[in-house]
N, C-alpha and C positions, 0 to 999 in steps of 0.2 A: 882734969879741970872741970869745974862746974859749968854746964851748958844748958840753956833752955832749948825747947823744941824750936829749931830754926824755921821750919815750915809754918808753924803756928805764928811765929813772930812776924814772918813776912805777911801773912794774912791780916794780922792786927794792924801793921803799918799801912797796908793797902786800904783798910777801912778808914783809918784816921786821916790819911793824907789829903783827901779832897777838901777837908775843912781849911786847909792852908791856901787854897787857890785864891788869887786875886788880892792877897794881902801885901804883896811887895810893891814898892814904889816903881812904877813903870818907867820913870824918867832915868832910873839908874839900875841896870842889871849888874849885880856884883860879878866881878871877874875872879875866877878861882883857877889856879894851876895845880894839877895833881901830878906828882912826880913818881912814877913807878921805878923803884930803885933797881940799879944794875941793868943788865941787858947785853945781848951779843956775847962776846967772849968772856964777859964778867958775869958769871952765873950767880954771884952772891953766895949765901949759905946753901948747903945741900942738906936736906933733912935725913933723918934716920930711915925714912921710907923712900928716899930718892927724890923727893920733891925739891925743886930748885926755887930759890928766892925770886929770881928774875921772872919766872913764869907766874908765880903766885901774885907778885905785886902788879903785873900787867893785867891779870884777870880781875883783881880787885879794882883797879882803875877803870877797867871797862865796865864793871858792874856799877860803879859810881856814876859814870857817864850815862849808862842806860837808865838808871832809876831817876836821875835828874831830868831826863827826857820824858819818860813814860809816866812817872808818878808826880813830879813837880813841875811838869809842863815847861821845862827849860828855865826854871827859876834863876839858875846861875849860868853865866857865860863861862863854860869850862874848857880848859885846854890841858892836854897831856904833854909831858916833856918827851915822851916816846909813845908811838902807837903800834910798834911791832918789836920783835926781838932784835933790837939794834943797840949798839954801844954808843951812848951819848955822853960826852964829857960833862963833868960837874960844872965847868965853866959855861958850857952852852946851855945847861939847864937853868942856871941862874941868870944868864944873859936874856933868856926868854922873859923872865920876870921883869927885868929892867926895861924891856921893850913894851910889854903889855901893862905894866904898873897894876898888878892884880890887887884885890882886896885880901887875898889869902893864898899862901903857898903851903901845900902839904906833901911831904915826901913819905912814901910808903916803903916799909922794910919789915924784915923778920929777923929775929935774933938767933944766935947759936952760941953754945957754951960747952966747955970741956965737961962740966958737971951735968950729967943727963937729967938731973932733977930740977935744974933751973927752969923757971916757967914764969909766965905772966906778961903783961902789957907794960911798955915804957913809952913815955912821951918826952921828947927833947925840945928844949929851947936853946937859943944862943946863950953862951956863958958869960956875956958882958951885960952891963945894965941895959935893960929894955923897958918898954912901956908896961905899966901895970896891966893895961888892957890885954896885952899879948899873954901875960901870965894867966890872967883870968880865962882867956879863951882856951888855953892848954888844959887848965883844970876842968873847964866845962866839958871838953872832949873826953878827958879821963873819966870823969864821973858818969858821963853818958854811956860810954862803952862798958864800963864796969857794971853799972846797974842794969843796962838793957840786955847785954849778952852774958853776964855773969863772969866776966874776965877778972882774974886776979891782977891787981895793979901793983907794979913795983915803983910807981910814983912818977911825978913830973920832975925831970932832971935837966941839967945844963951840959952843953957840949960845944966844942968849937968846930963842928961839922961845916964844911964849905957851903952847903945849901942853906944853912942857917946864918952863917957869917956874912955871905954875900947879899943876903936879903935883909940885913938888919936895918937898913934905911929905906927899904923899898916897901915892905909889907910884913904883916905878921907871918911867921914861918914856923911850922911844926914838923918834926920828924917822928913818925909813929913806928915803933917796933912792936909788931902785932903777934907776939908769941914766939916761942923758941922751937925751931925746926929740929933741934937736938933733943927735944922732949917728946917721947913717943906719943903721948896723949895729944899734945898740941899739934904735932906734925900730922897725925892721923886725922884730926879734926879739920885741919886746913886743906887737906887734899880732896875733900868732898865738895862737889859743885854747889849743893844747896847751902853749905856753910860759908863758902866764899861769897855767894850772893847775899846772905844775911849780914855778913860782916861789911860788905860794900855798902849795903843799904844803911846799916848802923852808922858807918862813917859819914855818909851823906847827911843823915839826920842829925848827927853830932855837929856837922858843919852848920846846918840850919840853926841849931840851938846857939852856936857860937856867934852867928851873924845877926841874931835877933836883938 
């Protein structure tokens, strides 16, 4: 898979981000829920290199939180559906959204396929009629990740996943499938700490672009 130098990417973002300080409306700090998929007894997909989806999604969520704090000065009021290797039911994940009434809900996942050549990014929306603004946000995230990190995109798709269905009247909700752990190149890329950090930062900046 095509990849840019992630360390250089982090350096470039670090130089650019100070220009965004002070631009948000201080009267309303957007609330965002990040949902690290799986956890506990539910490991999710297991990569060809032994990498588990539940570990990767939590590391990505932690990176997003960290960069929101240190680079965006807590621009967003962020919550995770889990902060450790814990099994949280889908119902409890979406119940948190109903309580907090967030501006955005993003669920983090990785793919797996019987075909070892399957690769690329997928972004899912609920498969019933939804606001055009939600569709535009998903496409903005897809374009941002594709152009910034060189991801191959498999497109914005529709599904009846519970985290999307239960949030349909609460807030925009996206489910990100961030590569195939059954693909040796993508699994190898995602097990490296610096690449996880770069992807977490790219997701955060994709969020920023969607919220502008």
